[in-house]
N, C-alpha and C positions, 0 to 999 in steps of 0.2 A: 769619543764619536762627542762633539759637536752637538748640545741641547738648546731648543727653544721652549720660553715659558710663553704661551701664547694667556692673555692677560684680560678680563674683564673687568669694568672697574664700575662700582656702585655707591652713591653715596645716601645722606640721610637717618633717620632715625628707624627705616624700616632697610639698611643695606646689609648687615650680614643675613636679614632672611630672604633678601632677594638673591644673594650670592649663592646662600645655600639652595633653594630653588634653583639657578641658573648651575650649578653643578651638578644638580641630577639630572638636567636635560643634559650637559654636556656629557655624562655618562650611560645616557641612553643612547647617544647618537655612536658614543665607542663602542656598546655593546653591540650593539644594531649593524654596526660595519665590520665587530669581529675583532677588534684594537683590543684583544684582552690583555696586553701588555700595560693599559696605558689608564691611566686611572685621573680623574676631572679632584678637584679639590677645593676647597675655598677656605678664605684667611682674613681674621677680622685683622685690618692697619690700626684703626682708631675707635671710638665709640660711634662716630660715622662714619667712617670709611670702612669697605670691604672688597676683597677679589674676589673672585671665579676663577680657576684658571687650569691647563691642563698643558706638561712639559712633553715636547714631541722630538722627534730627530730635527735636524736641519734640514736633511735631505727631502723627509715628508714636510714641512713646515707651508709652502705653498699649496698640498693640499689642503689642509686644515685652516688655515688664513682664510682661502678661496670659501670652503663651504660652511666654515662658523660666523665668520667676521667678527675675530677679536677686536677690541679697542685698542690693544698694545700689544705688543713682545717685547721681549729683551733675552739677552745670551743667557744661558746658564749654567 
């Protein structure tokens, strides 16, 4: 099954804190919509760049893209 990683980018001294906080809101959205098999995560890329992301099946990508407005996406 093809999967898409929907990504939100954050930059600056507080990037990791903002990405972590954004991941919490993404997880709240997933929980509210009963998407219990999906998980929101965050990742430190460099000292000043961090991302929040979710991985979803390609067939459901349009729903998540339109509802959550990620900055970008990539095929996993």
